[in-house]
C-alpha positions in Angstrom: 0.0 0.0 0.0 1.1 3.5 -0.8 1.3 6.0 2.1 -1.9 8.1 2.0 0.1 11.3 1.4 1.9 9.7 -1.6 -1.1 8.3 -3.5 -1.4 11.1 -6.1 2.0 10.6 -7.6 1.5 6.8 -7.5 -1.8 7.0 -9.5 -0.1 9.5 -11.9 2.8 7.1 -12.3 0.5 4.1 -13.0 -1.6 6.1 -15.5 1.5 7.3 -17.3 2.9 3.8 -17.5 -0.5 2.6 -19.0 -0.3 5.4 -21.5 3.2 4.4 -22.6 2.3 0.8 -23.0 -0.9 1.5 -24.8 0.7 3.9 -27.3 3.4 1.3 -28.0 0.7 -1.3 -28.5 -1.2 0.9 -30.9 1.9 1.7 -32.9 3.0 -2.0 -33.1 6.4 -1.2 -34.6 7.7 -4.8 -33.9 5.2 -6.2 -36.4 6.9 -4.3 -39.2 10.5 -4.8 -38.2 10.8 -1.1 -37.2 12.4 -1.8 -33.8 15.8 -3.2 -34.6 16.8 -0.7 -37.2 19.0 2.3 -37.8 21.1 3.1 -34.6 19.4 0.3 -32.6 20.6 -2.2 -35.1 24.1 -1.3 -34.3 23.5 -1.4 -30.5 21.8 -4.8 -30.9 24.2 -6.5 -33.3 26.4 -7.8 -30.5 23.7 -10.2 -29.3 22.9 -12.3 -32.4 26.5 -12.1 -33.4 27.6 -13.7 -30.1 24.7 -15.9 -29.0 23.4 -17.2 -32.4 26.0 -16.9 -35.1 29.2 -16.9 -33.1 30.6 -14.3 -35.4 31.6 -11.0 -33.8 34.5 -10.5 -36.1 33.5 -10.8 -39.8 29.7 -10.4 -39.4 29.4 -12.5 -42.5 25.9 -13.8 -41.5 24.3 -10.4 -42.2 24.1 -10.9 -45.9 21.9 -14.0 -45.3 19.6 -12.8 -42.5 18.8 -9.2 -43.4 15.1 -9.0 -43.0 12.9 -7.7 -45.7 13.1 -4.0 -46.5 16.4 -3.5 -44.6 19.2 -2.6 -46.9 21.8 -0.7 -44.9 25.4 -1.8 -45.5 27.5 -3.3 -42.8 29.7 -0.2 -42.8 26.8 1.8 -41.4 27.1 0.0 -38.0 30.6 -1.4 -38.0 34.0 0.0 -38.7 36.2 -2.0 -41.2 39.6 -3.0 -39.9 42.6 -1.5 -41.8 43.6 -4.9 -43.1 40.1 -5.6 -44.4 39.9 -8.8 -42.4 36.9 -8.0 -40.4 34.9 -5.4 -38.5 34.6 -3.7 -35.2 31.2 -2.5 -34.0 30.8 1.2 -34.3 28.9 1.6 -31.0 29.8 0.4 -27.6 28.1 -2.7 -26.1 26.2 -1.0 -23.2 22.7 -1.2 -24.9 23.3 -4.8 -25.8 23.8 -5.5 -22.1 20.5 -3.8 -21.4 18.7 -5.7 -24.2 20.2 -9.0 -23.1 17.4 -10.3 -20.8 14.7 -9.5 -23.3 16.8 -10.9 -26.2 17.0 -14.2 -24.4 13.3 -14.2 -23.7 12.6 -13.4 -27.4 15.1 -16.1 -28.5 13.5 -18.7 -26.2 10.1 -18.0 -27.6 11.4 -18.0 -31.2 13.0 -21.4 -30.7 9.7 -23.0 -29.7 7.2 -21.1 -31.8 8.8 -19.4 -34.8 10.5 -20.8 -37.8 12.8 -17.7 -37.7 15.0 -17.9 -34.7 17.5 -15.6 -36.5 17.8 -12.8 -33.9 15.8 -10.4 -36.0 12.2 -11.8 -36.4 9.1 -10.5 -34.6 9.7 -12.2 -31.2 13.0 -10.4 -30.8 11.5 -7.1 -32.0 8.6 -7.4 -29.6 10.7 -8.5 -26.6 13.3 -5.7 -26.9 10.7 -3.1 -27.5 8.5 -4.1 -24.6 11.6 -4.5 -22.4 12.7 -1.0 -23.0 9.3 0.4 -22.1 9.5 -1.6 -18.9 12.8 0.2 -18.3 11.0 3.5 -18.8 8.3 2.7 -16.2 10.9 1.6 -13.7 12.9 4.7 -14.2 9.9 6.9 -13.6 9.1 4.9 -10.5 12.6 5.4 -9.1 12.5 9.2 -9.8 9.2 9.4 -8.1 10.6 7.6 -5.0 13.6 9.9 -4.9 11.8 13.2 -5.5 9.4 12.4 -2.7 12.3 12.7 -0.3 12.6 16.4 -1.3 9.2 17.5 -2.6 5.5 17.0 -1.9 3.4 14.3 -3.5 1.5 16.9 -5.6 4.7 18.4 -6.9 6.2 15.1 -7.8 2.9 14.1 -9.6 3.0 17.3 -11.7 6.7 16.8 -12.6 6.0 13.2 -13.8 3.3 14.6 -16.1 5.4 17.4 -17.4 8.4 15.2 -18.2 6.5 12.3 -19.8 3.9 14.3 -21.7 5.5 17.6 -22.1 9.0 16.7 -23.4 10.7 14.7 -26.1 11.1 12.0 -23.5 7.7 10.7 -24.7 8.8 9.6 -28.2 11.9 8.1 -26.8 10.1 6.2 -24.1 7.5 4.8 -26.5 8.1 4.9 -30.3 11.9 5.0 -30.1 12.2 3.2 -26.7 15.1 1.0 -27.9 17.3 4.0 -28.5 19.7 4.7 -25.7 18.1 7.7 -24.2 15.1 6.3 -22.3 17.1 3.4 -20.8 19.8 5.9 -19.9 17.2 8.0 -18.1 16.4 4.9 -16.0 20.1 4.3 -15.2 20.5 8.0 -14.2 17.4 7.6 -12.0 19.1 4.7 -10.2 22.4 6.7 -10.0 20.6 9.6 -8.4 18.8 7.4 -6.0 21.9 5.5 -4.9 23.8 8.8 -4.5 21.1 10.0 -2.2 21.2 6.7 -0.3 25.0 6.7 0.1 25.0 10.2 1.6 22.4 9.1 4.1 24.1 5.8 5.1 27.6 4.9 3.8 27.4 1.2 2.8 29.9 -0.7 0.6 27.2 -2.3 -1.4 25.8 1.1 -2.3 29.3 2.3 -3.4 29.6 -0.9 -5.5 26.2 -0.3 -7.1 27.1 3.4 -7.9 30.3 2.2 -9.6 28.5 -0.4 -11.6 25.9 2.2 -12.7 28.5 4.7 -13.8 30.4 2.0 -15.7 27.2 0.8 -17.4 26.1 4.4 -18.3 29.5 4.9 -19.8 29.3 1.6 -21.6 26.1 2.7 -23.2 27.3 6.1 -24.1 30.9 6.9 -23.3 30.5 10.6 -23.1 28.0 10.1 -20.3 30.9 9.3 -18.0 30.2 12.9 -17.0 27.5 11.4 -14.8 30.3 10.7 -12.2 30.1 14.4 -11.3 26.7 13.7 -9.6 28.0 11.6 -6.7 31.3 13.5 -6.7 29.8 17.0 -6.2 26.6 15.9 -4.3 26.4 17.7 -1.0 29.0 20.4 -1.8 27.9 24.0 -1.8 30.5 25.9 0.3 33.9 25.5 2.0 32.4 23.8 5.1 30.4 21.3 3.1 33.4 20.6 0.9 35.5 19.8 4.0 32.8 17.5 5.3 32.5 15.7 2.0 36.3 15.2 1.9 36.3 13.9 5.4 33.5 11.5 4.5 35.4 10.2 1.5 38.6 9.8 3.5 36.8 8.0 6.3 35.3 5.6 3.7 38.2 5.5 1.2 37.6 1.8 0.7 34.2 2.7 -0.8 35.9 4.9 -3.3 38.2 2.1 -4.3 35.3 -0.3 -4.7 33.5 2.3 -6.8 36.5 2.9 -9.1 37.2 -0.8 -9.5 33.6 -1.6 -10.4 33.6 1.2 -13.0 36.7 -0.4 -14.5 35.3 -3.9 -14.4 32.2 -2.9 -16.4 34.3 -0.8 -18.8 36.7 -3.8 -19.3 34.0 -5.6 -21.2 34.4 -3.1 -24.1 38.2 -3.1 -23.8 38.4 -6.9 -24.0 36.1 -6.8 -27.1 38.3 -4.2 -28.8 41.5 -6.1 -28.0 40.0 -9.4 -29.2 38.8 -8.1 -32.6 41.0 -5.1 -33.4 44.2 -6.0 -31.6 44.1 -2.7 -29.6 42.8 -2.1 -26.1 41.4 1.2 -27.3 39.8 1.5 -30.8 38.0 4.6 -32.2 35.3 3.2 -34.4 33.5 6.4 -35.6 36.1 7.1 -38.3 35.8 10.8 -39.3 33.0 11.6 -36.9 34.1 13.2 -33.7 34.1 16.3 -31.4 35.0 19.9 -31.9 35.4 21.2 -28.4 36.8 24.5 -29.6 33.7 25.3 -31.6 30.7 23.8 -29.8 27.2 24.6 -31.2 25.9 25.9 -27.9 23.5 28.5 -29.2 22.2 26.4 -32.1 21.8 23.5 -29.7 19.6 25.7 -27.5 17.4 27.9 -29.7 17.9 27.1 -33.4 14.9 26.4 -35.6 16.7 23.4 -37.0 17.0 21.3 -33.7 17.2 23.7 -30.8 16.4 22.1 -27.5 14.1 24.9 -26.1 12.5 25.4 -29.5 11.3 21.8 -29.7 11.1 21.1 -26.0 10.1 24.4 -24.4 9.0 22.7 -21.2 12.6 22.4 -20.2 12.8 26.1 -20.0 11.0 25.7 -16.7 13.7 23.3 -15.5 16.3 25.9 -16.3 14.4 28.5 -14.4 14.0 26.0 -11.6 17.7 26.2 -10.7 16.9 29.5 -8.9 14.5 28.0 -6.4 16.6 24.9 -6.2 19.6 27.0 -5.1 17.6 28.7 -2.5 16.0 25.5 -1.0 18.4 22.6 -1.8 21.9 23.9 -2.1 23.5 20.4 -1.4 21.8 19.2 -4.6 22.1 22.3 -6.7 25.8 22.3 -7.5 25.9 18.6 -8.4 23.0 19.0 -10.9 24.3 22.3 -12.2 27.9 21.0 -12.7 26.7 17.9 -14.5 24.1 19.7 -16.6 26.5 22.4 -17.9 29.4 20.1 -18.7 27.0 17.5 -20.3 25.4 20.2 -22.4 28.8 21.4 -23.6 29.9 17.8 -24.5 26.6 17.0 -26.3 26.8 20.1 -28.6 30.5 19.7 -29.2 29.8 16.7 -31.3 30.4 17.6 -35.0 27.0 16.3 -36.0 25.4 18.4 -33.3 21.8 17.9 -34.6 22.2 14.1 -34.1 20.6 13.0 -37.4 16.9 12.0 -37.3 16.2 13.0 -33.8 13.1 14.5 -32.3 14.5 17.7 -30.8 17.7 17.4 -28.8 17.6 13.7 -28.2 21.1 13.5 -26.7 19.7 15.5 -23.6 16.8 13.2 -22.9 18.7 11.1 -20.3 19.7 14.2 -18.4 16.0 14.9 -17.7 16.3 12.6 -14.7 18.7 15.0 -13.1 16.8 18.1 -14.4 13.6 16.9 -12.6 15.1 18.4 -9.5 15.1 22.0 -10.7 11.8 21.4 -12.4 10.3 20.1 -9.2 11.8 23.1 -7.3 10.0 25.5 -9.8 6.7 23.7 -9.4 7.0 23.7 -5.6 7.7 27.4 -5.7 4.8 28.0 -8.0 2.3 26.1 -5.9 3.4 28.1 -2.9 2.6 31.5 -4.5 -0.4 33.3 -3.1 -1.1 35.1 -6.5 -3.7 33.0 -8.1 -3.4 34.5 -11.5 0.4 33.6 -11.6 -0.4 30.0 -10.9 -3.1 29.9 -13.5 -0.9 31.6 -16.1 2.1 29.4 -15.6 0.1 26.2 -15.5 -1.8 27.3 -18.6 1.6 27.6 -20.4 2.6 24.2 -19.2 -0.6 22.7 -20.5 0.0 24.5 -23.8 3.6 23.0 -24.0 2.1 19.5 -23.3 -0.3 20.0 -26.2 2.5 21.2 -28.4 4.7 18.2 -27.5 1.9 15.8 -28.2 1.4 17.3 -31.6 5.2 17.2 -32.3 5.3 13.5 -31.2 2.4 12.7 -33.6 4.1 14.5 -36.5 7.4 12.7 -35.7 6.0 9.2 -35.3 2.7 8.8 -37.1 2.5 7.6 -40.7 0.8 10.8 -41.7 3.1 13.1 -39.7 5.0 15.9 -41.2 8.1 16.2 -39.0 11.3 16.1 -41.2 14.0 15.9 -38.6 17.1 16.8 -40.6 15.6 19.7 -42.5 13.5 21.8 -40.1 13.5 25.6 -40.3 11.4 28.4 -38.9 8.8 28.6 -41.7 8.1 24.9 -41.7 8.1 24.8 -37.9 5.2 27.2 -37.7 3.4 25.4 -40.4 3.9 22.1 -38.5 2.4 23.4 -35.3 -0.5 25.0 -36.9 -2.2 21.9 -38.2 -2.3 18.1 -37.9 -2.7 17.7 -41.6 0.5 18.5 -43.3 0.3 18.3 -47.1 3.1 16.9 -49.2 3.8 20.2 -51.0 4.2 22.0 -47.6 7.7 20.6 -47.6 8.6 23.3 -50.1 9.0 25.5 -47.0 12.0 23.3 -45.9 13.9 24.4 -49.0 12.6 27.8 -49.8 11.2 29.3 -46.6 10.7 32.9 -47.9 7.2 34.0 -48.8 6.7 37.4 -50.5 4.2 39.5 -48.5 1.6 41.6 -50.3 2.6 40.8 -53.9 -0.4 43.0 -55.0 1.6 46.0 -53.8 4.5 45.0 -56.1 5.0 45.6 -59.8 5.8 42.4 -61.8 7.8 42.0 -65.0 8.7 38.8 -66.7 12.4 38.0 -67.0 12.0 34.6 -68.7 9.3 32.3 -70.0 9.6 29.1 -71.9 6.8 26.8 -73.0 9.4 24.6 -74.9 7.4 24.8 -78.1 10.5 25.3 -80.2 12.0 21.8 -80.9 15.2 23.4 -82.1 16.0 25.2 -78.9 18.9 24.2 -76.7 16.7 22.0 -74.5 15.7 18.5 -75.2 11.9 18.2 -75.6 9.3 15.5 -75.8 5.7 15.3 -77.1 4.6 12.3 -74.9 4.9 14.0 -71.5 3.7 17.6 -72.3 1.6 19.7 -69.8 0.0 21.7 -72.6 0.9 22.7 -76.0 3.0 20.4 -78.2 6.2 19.9 -76.1 7.7 19.7 -72.6 11.4 19.9 -71.6 13.3 16.7 -70.7 15.8 16.9 -67.9 17.9 13.7 -68.0 21.5 12.6 -67.5 22.5 13.9 -70.9 22.9 17.3 -69.3 22.5 17.7 -65.6 22.2 21.5 -65.4 19.6 23.5 -67.4 20.0 27.3 -67.3 17.0 29.6 -67.6 18.4 32.9 -66.3 22.1 33.7 -66.1 22.6 37.5 -66.2 24.3 40.2 -64.3 22.3 42.5 -62.0 22.9 45.6 -64.1 21.0 43.9 -66.9 17.8 43.7 -65.0 18.4 46.7 -62.6 16.1 45.7 -59.8 14.9 48.2 -57.2 15.8 47.7 -53.5 13.4 45.2 -51.9 12.8 43.2 -55.0 11.8 39.6 -55.2 12.1 36.9 -57.8 9.3 34.4 -58.3 10.2 31.1 -59.9 7.4 29.0 -61.5 7.2 25.9 -63.5 5.2 22.8 -64.2 7.2 19.7 -63.2 6.5 15.9 -63.4 8.5 12.8 -62.9 7.7 9.1 -63.5 10.2 7.5 -61.1 10.7 8.7 -57.6 14.1 9.5 -56.1 13.8 8.3 -52.5 17.1 9.7 -51.4 16.2 13.4 -50.8 19.9 14.4 -51.3 19.7 13.1 -54.8 16.4 14.7 -55.8 16.2 17.1 -58.7 16.0 20.8 -57.8 15.1 24.2 -59.1 17.8 26.7 -58.0 17.6 30.5 -57.7 20.4 32.6 -56.3 22.8 35.5 -56.6 26.4 34.7 -57.3 29.3 37.0 -56.4 32.8 36.1 -57.5 33.3 32.7 -56.0 30.3 32.2 -53.6 26.5 32.5 -53.3 25.3 35.8 -51.9 21.8 34.3 -51.6 20.6 30.9 -52.5 17.3 28.9 -52.5 16.5 25.5 -54.1 13.3 23.4 -54.1 13.6 19.7 -54.4 10.9 18.3 -56.8 10.3 14.7 -55.9 9.2 15.2 -52.3 6.5 17.7 -53.2 4.2 15.5 -55.3 3.4 12.1 -56.4 5.0 10.4 -59.5 3.1 10.8 -62.8 1.4 14.1 -61.8 2.1 17.6 -63.1 2.9 19.8 -60.2 2.7 23.7 -60.3 6.1 24.6 -58.6 6.2 28.1 -57.4 8.5 29.8 -54.8 9.8 33.3 -53.9 13.4 34.4 -53.5 14.3 37.8 -51.9 17.1 39.6 -53.6 19.8 40.9 -51.2 19.9 44.6 -50.4 23.6 45.0 -51.1 23.7 43.9 -54.7 26.5 45.0 -57.0 26.1 45.5 -60.8 28.4 42.6 -61.5 26.6 40.1 -59.3 24.9 37.3 -61.3 21.3 36.2 -61.0 21.3 32.4 -61.7 18.2 30.3 -62.1 18.5 26.8 -63.3 17.2 23.3 -63.0 19.6 20.6 -61.8 19.8 16.8 -61.6 22.1 15.4 -58.9 25.2 13.8 -60.1 24.2 10.5 -58.4 20.7 10.4 -59.8 19.5 8.7 -62.9 15.8 9.8 -62.7 14.3 11.9 -65.5 12.2 14.9 -64.8 9.9 16.8 -67.2 9.3 20.6 -67.1 6.9 22.9 -68.9 5.9 26.6 -68.8 8.9 27.9 -66.9 8.3 31.5 -65.8 10.7 33.8 -64.0 9.2 37.1 -62.7 10.8 40.1 -60.9 8.6 41.8 -58.4 9.6 45.4 -57.5 8.1 47.8 -55.0 5.8 50.3 -56.8 
């Protein structure tokens, strides 16, 4: 039975766990082999390689057991050895350790009920996915238990709701639960709990558990070794507390030895693997990827429209503000959480690929939410203590709004009809995304050309170029079989990958300040180019000497379906500081790696100038 004064947070925890499990069930990713894929495939690969195929070195079995629809090369998840004699896994083995009990359950079930006990069939997908959601529920329980030592039941209940429903923890606890972030959140929860316990009663078994947790966290994600700052700085807030902490460590120096030894023992699993299969105790498997500590993307990581933390997870702004009341009320905790938070943030956004690929918001910070629940809870506690009713209502209304916004983002990022395009987000598309549930395919044009001319009726338009491709003797290749109207349409194929429409100096068109260029064309393709980086594009920009002064392009294939004529139209603002020798260039381009043909008709280029 729950203590009567702790029942609210218990019921909230139970309801949230039910929501997580129900959302996962409705999605049913394991039925379509969408669990063990992308990064998770690399984490998981240790298990079937070791337990089923006994081939951790060459990974030769992959060519035979790749499940339907999965075509990534081995090099995406393993680094080839210099001698070409094998591979070393790109990721460390920590997640494989966490998957292990559920992998064994799935394997046992597959052996007795499935013809495909290959490590990748549905039983494995299901077991690992459900297992990671169980980890999420356990992590939330531990954080609830810990926070109740410092905050009221009502405050803890609110914080659980805000974190689960109001942040990008949600997609990584349900739809992407097998990624490292939600399991790491749970490991951080245990680390925080055990740190609290050790400072209350110094026991060797607690020090051992702390060391094992730090080692496992680092084994999952090596940069998260920064978590060691939490038990190290916990309880220190002035000279006197520093002296007492040092005396406590000296008194129990054996505990420190146990802790360090246990960290090393867990880490030695990776060292032994590297030594066995690469010949070196330390092996860097990420090839050219790495850190740039001298030029971290701190500002972009925080507030950029591309992947800014507070842009896509604004709820965590309350956690940042919560450091103020946390400092006033819980100084022994404040410095540990702040030191960890700042250094972790710096490390996360020092990674050269700071946007972390196809992530929903700043996914690399999700595990830190366990620690950041302390300042968040401090803010909620301060808010509930305020006598000004309107202040409570206003802030809680903003929190509810952020929850609604996060639910919409989660839907767009995970549903089949969602419009979130992780690696290409910008301000224009961001506002479009959060204004509707129904994103149309051609809305993606905003991802390439985000500028929209306001009040074109107040502008004076003149045509710079028009071509209906009715002259079969022109420089463009034409066809009669795929025309939009008239007798011909232009053919853009591999015979000539660039097709110029306008290439003139600025003094030839003499635009007024504040002018815009509108690019219009009818486009059609018969074969889709699924790789968005290889898609054909309509380019408009101003070239100065050896660089673009302004530049927009619109990729064609992701705007419409194959076999349909699409009315392409976008606006490009001309820079204010134009020189007469600058060149306005407008052309259609096929990517050098694409073989897909595109047809164009009625290309029109207009200049809009202020009246």
